[in-house]
N, C-alpha and C positions, 0 to 999 in steps of 0.2 A: 456806538449803537445809535445815539441820537442823530449824528451826522448822516448815518446810513438811512434812517427813516425819513429825514428831511429831504435827502437827495431823491429817494424813490418817490416821495410825494410830489416834488417839483417835476420829475420826469413823467409821472402819470398825467399831470396837468398839461404838459407839452405835447405828448404823443396821443392822448386820449385813449379810447378803448378799442381802437381798430375798427373793423367793419361792423356796421350796425344796420338793422332792418327798420329802424324807427323813422328814417328819412329826416332826422333832425327834429321830429315832433315830440311833444310831451305825452308819452303813451303809458308811463308808469312801468314798474317792474313786473314782468310776467312771472308771477309765482304760481300760476295755476289757480283754479277755483277751489274754494274750500267747501267740502261736502261733509257736514257733521255726521258722525257715526254714533248712533244711540248705544251707550255702553250696555253690556250684557246685564240683564236683570234689573234695569232701571226704567223709569217712566219719565216722560217729558212733562214738566210742570210749566204751563204757559204763564208768563209773568202777567201781573195785573194789580189792581188795587182792591183792598178789602177792609172791612171794619175789624180791627184787631182789638181783643179785649172781651170783657164780660158783657154778654148781651142779655143775660138774666140777672136776677138778684144775686148779690154776692153773699150767699148764705153763711160762709165761713167768716165773713167780715174781715178778709185779709186786705182788701182795698189796694191791691198791687197791680190790677189789670183794668184800668178805666178804658173805655172805648176810644179808639183813635184810628182814623183812616190812614193807611199806609200803602205803599206800592213796592212790589218786589220784582226783580228781573226774572227772566226765564232760566230754568235750571233742570237738570236731571236729578232724580232721587231714587234710591233703592226701593223696589217694590215691597221688600220685606226687611225686617231687621237682619243685621249680619248674623249668620248662623254659626253654630259650632264648627261645621264642616268648612265654611269659608274662612273662619278665623284660624282653624288648624292649618290651612294652606299657608297662612302667614307664619305661624309658629314653625312649621316644617321647613319653610324657606330660611328662616333665621337659624334653625338648628343645622341645616345643611351648610349654610355659609360659615357658621361659627366653626364647624368641624374642618372645613376646607382652609379657613384662615389659620387655624392651629396647626394643621398638617403642613401648610406652606411655610409657616414660621419655623417649625421644627426642621424642615428640609433646608431652609435658608441658613439656619444656625449650623447645620452639618455640612454646608457647602455643596449640597446635592442639587442637580439640575434634572429637568424632566427629559425623558426619552422623546425624541421628536415625534415618533409614531404615537406615543401616549398623549402628547400635547395636542395632536390633531384628532384625537379620539379614535385612532385606528388600531390601537393596541387592545389586547384583551383585558383581563383584570390587571390592576396595577402590579408591577413587579417589585416595586419598592416605594417608600415614602417620597422618593425623588420625583415620582410621576405626578405628585400633587404640588410640586414646587411652583412658585409664582411664574407666570408666563414670561416675565421679563428677567428670569434668573440667568439668562445667557444674553448679555447685551449685544454680542456679535451677530445675533440672528434677528435683531429688531429692524423695523423700518427707520428711516432717518428721523421722522417725527417722534416715534416712540422712544428712540434713543435720546433725543433731546430732552423730552419730558422726564425720562428716567434720570438722566444726569443732573438736571436742574431742579427737579421736584421730588419724584417718587423715591429716589435713593436716599433722600434727606428726610422725608416724612415731615411731620409736624411736631410741635412741642408735646402734644398729648397723644399722638399716634405715630410712632416711627415707621409704620407700614402703610400710611395713608397713600392711596392712589395705586398701590400695587395690584396687578391684575391676577385674579385666581384662574386656575385651570379647571373649568367646570365640565370638561368633555370626558374626563375619566370618572367612571362611576365609583361612588363611595362603597366600601366593603363593610357590610354590617355583620356578617357571619364571622364570629371570632375564630373559627377553624380556618378561615381563608385570609387572615391578616398577613400581609406580605413580609413584615419584619418587626423587630422589637420596638423601633421608634414609632411605627404606626400604631402598635398596640398601646404604647404609652400615651399617645395623644387621645385615642379613643377612650381609654380608661379614665382619663381626666375629665371626660364629659359626664361621667356617672357619679352618683353618690357613693361614698366609700362602703366597703363591705359591711362595716359595723352599723351602717345606717339602713341596711337592707334586711328583708325578712322573707321567709317562705321561698328562698332561692331566687327571688326576683331582684334585679338591679334596676334602679330607676334613674332616668336622666336627671341631672342636676339643673333644674329649671332656672336657678339664679344665674347660670352662665348664658342663658338665651337672651341676649340684649341686641336691640336694634338701634343703630346709630345713624342719625340723619341731620341735615342742616336745612335751615330755612332763613328767609330774610324778613326782618321786622319792618314791613313797608310802612306801617303806621308811624313808628318812631322815626324812620328815615325821612318821611314826608314832612313831619313836624319840625325836624331839626334844621336850624338855619345853616349850619355848617357841619361837616363831619365826613370822615372817610367811609366809603361804602362797607369796608370790612368790619367796621364797628357795629354794623347792624345785622351781621350774620350770626345767627344763633345755632348752636350745636346741641342736640339732645341725644341722650343715651338712655333707652327705656327697656326695662325688663318686660318681655312680651307675654309671658305665660299668665293666663288669668288666675285669679286667686280663688281656688276651688273651696277653700275653707269658709267662704262667705255663707255657705249653706249651714254651717255650724254656728258661726259667730253671730249671724243675724238673728238667730232664734235660740234663746235659752230654754232649757227644759223641753226640747223637741227632738224627735228622732229623725234626722235628715242625713244620716251617714250614706245611704245609697246614692243620694244626689251628689254628695261630696266625692264619692269614689268613682262614679261612672258618668256623670252628666256631660263633662266636657269632652272626654276622649273616646267614649264608646260610640260606635257607629249607629246604635239605636237612637241616639239623640242628635245625629248629624244635622237634621233639618230644623232643630230647635234653636232659638236665639241664644247667642253667647251671652253669658253674664259673668260677674266677677271681674269686669274690665274697668279700669280707671279711665278718667277723662284723658289723661296723658297717654294711655295705651291706645285709646280710640284715635287720638291724633296721630300716633305713630303708625297705626294701621292705614290711615289715609295716605300718609307719605309713602309707605311701602306699596300700596296699591298703584299709586302714580308711577313709582319707580319700576314696578313689575311690568306695567303696560308699556311704558316708554322703552324699556330694555328690549321688549319683543319687537317694537316698531323699528328700533335701531338695527336689530338683527336682520330685518327685512330690507335694509338699506332705504328706509323711508323717513330719514331724520327730519324732513320738513313737515311731516305730519304728526309731530309729537303732540300729545294731548295736554290740556291744562289740568290742574291738580284736582284730585278728589279731596274732599274736606268734610267737616261736620256742618250740618245746616245751622244757620242763624235761628234765633228764636222766632223771628217773624216768618222766615221761610218755612219753618216746621209747622207753625199754626196755619199758614196759608195752605200748605199741602194737606194738612189734616182735615181742613174744612171741605176739601174736594170740590170746590166750586159752589158750595152752599153758603149763602150769606146769613150771618147771625144765627147759625145752627148751634145747638148745644153739644151734639156729638158728631162724629164723622158721617154718620148715617142720617143725620137730621136731628131728631129728638122730639120731645124731651125724655123719651122712654128708653130703657135698656133692653127691652124685649120686642120681638116682632109680633105680627098679628097672630102667630101660631103659639105664642107664649115661650119662644126660645130666646135665650140670651144672645146678644149680638156681639159680645166681647168676652174675654177671659179676665175676670176680676173677682172681688170678694163680695158677692151679693148676700142679701137676706141676713144681715148682721153677723156675718162670719161663716156662712155655709159655703166653704170653698168648693164643694162638689156640685153645687146647684147648677153651675154652668158647664158641667161635665169635664172639668179639669181641676186637678189639685194644685199643680205648680204651673209651669209654662205649657204652651201647646206649640205645635209646629208653626214655623214662621208664616206659612201660607195657609192660615186657618181663618174661618169666618168669611164674610163677604167683603171684598175690597170697597174702598170709597170711590168717589167720582173720578179720581185720578189714578185708579187701579192700584192703590196702595193698601197693603194689608196691615191689620193690627196697629193702626194709628191711635187706637184707644185700647188700653189693656195689654195683656201678655207681659211685656217688660216696658218700663219707662225708658226714655231714650236721652242720651247726652246731646246737647246742642253746643255750638261754638260760643254762645253768649255767656257773659258773666252776669250773675244775678244782682240786681239792684231793685228793691221794692218800688222805687220812684222812677224807674227807667222810662216808663211810658210818657212821663211828663216832659222829658227833655230829648229823647232820641229823635233822629231825623224821620221825616215821613217818607223818605226814599231809601229803600233797603236798610231799615233801622237795625242797629246792632250795638251792643255794649261789649267792647273787647278790651277788658282791663286785666292784664296778665298778673297784676298784683292782687287782684281779687280772686281768691281761690274758690269762691262759691260759684258754681256753674249751673246754668239752667237745665233741668231735666223736664221732659214733657211726656204726656200720654197716659200716665198711670200704669199700673202693673197688675199681675195676678194676685198680689196681696193687698191691693188698694180697694177702697170703697168707690162708688160711682162718681163722687165729686171730682176725684183726680183724673177720671177718664174724659172729662169735659175738655173740648179743644182749647178753651181759654184759660184753664187752670194752670197757674205757674207753680213750679216746685224747684228745689235746688239741692245739690249735694256738693261736697268738697271734691276738688279735682283729684286729690290723692286718695280718695275713698273708692272701694269696690263693694258692690252689693249684689245679692242674689236676685234682685229684681230690676237691675238697670243694665240695659244693653245700648245699642246705637245702630244707626244707619247712616250712609254717606250720601253726599250730593256732589255734583259737578256742574260748573257754570256752562250754560248753553251758548255757543258761539255762532249759531246760524242766524238767519233772518228773524228778528224779534217779532214774536206774535203774542198777543195778550189774550188772557182767558176771559176777560169781561168787556171786550170790544163789541161793536154793533154786529149782530148776527145778520148774515145775508140770506 
């Protein structure tokens, strides 16, 4: 193989690339112009410098946010917190994929292959579990490349996943109606996705949410860059995360309080579809970002536009979050300016706990719809109140003393304390201030913490505080 590669390399040097229209000049590779596409539901935050930290007296005497001038690059940010409806799309995708993987494995174990018509999505309802077999279940019908990958990689799998790389047949619809199950094997797989009969009541069988896991890989660029030597594969990290939010937070967060309706209905009922998702750990928020990137790039690939793949969605850094929350206002106390939490008509400007615990004073007991109250200068809603938001940054009370002034961030994977910002429906006004820092442990879920995502902007860099023409 090495001789073959060496030979082809020399041959390429000798014969060149054939005809060319560059006339021997250095014209670069014509990859086409890049036209950035604003992601759906996001706002462009123009990069710039701002004074980060407490601009008013630190009444709580925490002393963890001294003023510091920092600069951040341009990026997109969700206009609202991620909603229950949006997060349910993630959960449903994982549930669908998990069912298909289990069906494909069962078919593989039974030596069944898919009907060609079913594999192309031309069949009606599945005739057997074989219609859900892996698309590579019949090597004789593969392209040369797919057969090579199957023989050398997919048929072997990995140490922790023997089916890694196998392609699912997603063109045949899943059958949810028990009366239409095609065979006993199909029924067995579907039955395994639900809680056992003895764990059910009132005739309702519930999906076993512990089986809904999202597996993804990422590269630890920070560690790779700092390492003097090392194999690239040593910096690839694989995560497997249970994706279903912890709905019991509505009970566990509050002792001696009746919150069962929120526990029972808040996440899944469509009445709360436009409300921010809560009960999501930092690790789950990170998994959502990875899935959102995968979901969009999968669509782009399906349209044969592989050269237009997007860069990753992610959680905002602490500095990006504060810069966005300020909405272009320098040294403001709140996203709307300040220092008051009411407008000139006496109406509250955010959802929080005013008047020493009068939850109803702002016309909301718990959360409100994600697109409530007036947006800030960057068209972002609820950057103060409603739910606190996870950031990508690790919490260190002394961070402002040593972080860089260019895109500052503390990314310490050993530090499980992660910064949360913005305050929530259960917080007093102090936590709504754009400069107030707070934290929670990455493996904790709360009824008052949600998140929103960002994506780096790759167009012409424009700044938000340059000279106005």
